[in-house]
N, C-alpha and C positions, 0 to 999 in steps of 0.2 A: 498569466504572465505579468500583466499590468499591476495586479495586486502584490505580486512578489517584489516588483520594483518599488512600489510604494512602501511596502514593509521594510525593505532595505534602506530606503531614504529616511524613514522614520527612525529606524535603529541608529543610523549614522548621526542624525540630528540630536537624538537623545544622548548618544555617547559624547558628542562635542559639548553639549550643555553640561553633562555630568563632570567632564574634565575641567571645564572653565569655572564651574561653580565651586569645585573643591580647591581651586588654585587661589583662593582669596588670601590676602596677607593679614596678619594680626595687626591691630591698631598700634601696638608698641613698635612695630617695624617702621612705621611712618614717624613716630615720635623720636626714635633714636637717631634719625638722620639729621646731621648738622655738625656744627663745630662746638666742642665742649672743652671748657677750661677746668682744670682740677682745682677744687676748693679745699678738700680735706682728704687725707690718706691716713688710714689706721690699720694696725694688724687686726686680722679677723680670725677668731677661733670659734669653730662650730661647736656649740654646746653638746649636740648629740654625739659628735665624734669624741669629745672629751669624756663623756659618760661611758662610751663604748671602750675607750682606752683604759679607763679606770677599772672597768669590769674585767678586763683581760688580765690574767695572772702574768706577772713580770718574770723574766728569767732570773732576775736577781732577787731571790726570796730568802727569808728567814736568816739562817746562819751565815750565808754569804755576805749579807749586808753588814751584819755585826762583825764578821771576821775582818772586813776591810778597814774598819776603824782601828783595829788593834794590830795591823800588819806592819812589818818593817818597811822602810823606804825602798828596799831592793826587791820586794815581792812583785812577781810578774802580773798578778791580778790588779795591783794598784796602777800599773802602767796602762792597762787596758781601760780602766775607768778614767784616767786623766786624758787618754786619747779620745774617749767618748765625749768628755767635757769640752775638749778643744774643738772637736767636730761640731758640737752644738753651738759653741761660741762663734765659729766661722759662719754657720748658717744664720745665726742671729745678726751678725755683722753684715752679711750679704743682704738680708731682708731689710735692715736699716738703710743701706745704700739704695736699694730699690725704692724704698719709701721716699727718700730725698729726691731721687730722679723723677718719680711719679708726681711729686708735688709741683714740679716745673713743666710738666708735659701738657700738650694740647692734643686732643683726640678729634680727628675729623672722620666722620662716617658719611658716605654718600649713598644715594639710592641705587647705584649700580653695583652694590655689594662689594665695594672696595673701601678700605679704611686705612688711615695713616695715623701714627702717633709720633708727634714731634717732640723730641727731647732736646735739651740744649746741645747742639752739635751733632745730633743724630736724628735720622728719620727712618722709622720702621713702617713697612707697608704690608698689608694683609688683605685677604678676601674674608668675607664674613657671611654667615647665614644664621637665621633665627630659627630655633626649634618651634614646632607648631603651637606650643603653649604660650609663646610670646615672652617667656621669662628667662630663656637661656640663649646666649649668643656663642657660637663657635667661630673663632677667628683662626685663620691659617696663614702664617707668615710666608710671604712670597719668596724670601731668600732661602730659608732653611726648612720650610714645610712644617715647622713646629706648630702644634695646635694649642690654643689657649681657650679655656672655658671661662665665660663670664656670666654670672647669674645676676639678673636684674632684681634688686631688692625693692626698689620703687622708682617710678619714672613719671614725670609730668612735662609740661611744655617747657619749663625753665630749669628743671633740675633732674638729675639721675643719680641713683645710688647703685653702684655695681660692685659685686664681690668677684674679684679676679683671682683665680686659682693659679698659683705658680709652683714650680718644683720645690721651692724653699719655704712655702707657706702661702696663706691667702691674705689678700688685702681688701678692705672695704674702701672704695674710692667714691667720693662725692664730687660730681661734676655740675657746673653751671653752664647753661647754654650761652655761647658767645654770639652766635649768629643763627 
């Protein structure tokens, strides 16, 4: 009976040790905590995604492309193409506005897994967690529960370069530690 109780205690201690040893944080989790001021914002295009898109056959192939160059102004096909161009123009304008607002933003990340991004006149709050590899942060907006994926390209004590994926495109944001 006493051996059975000792075995049970040993198993419990081993289980607690296993759980606590696996719960270590990645060093990047400690580095990311702080106040970060935006230094540089640029559009980011993933080269592998570009190659994949180029390899995928387009729906507008061959004769359809040539036909649109010789069509009359009343052709319904031409209206569809101008609508696509207008939509692309709106997306680019929205991305440019996002770049301008990101350039003036301050990012505050605390160790309690809360973050806030201060834009001129606006404050957005989120919770965050880091993936086990220490290179991806998932932030969840507290107001609308929207998730934002941020990939850490590089990080040091004084600077972080993060690729933020947005519905209209991706941005590469360079931050400098403020405090």
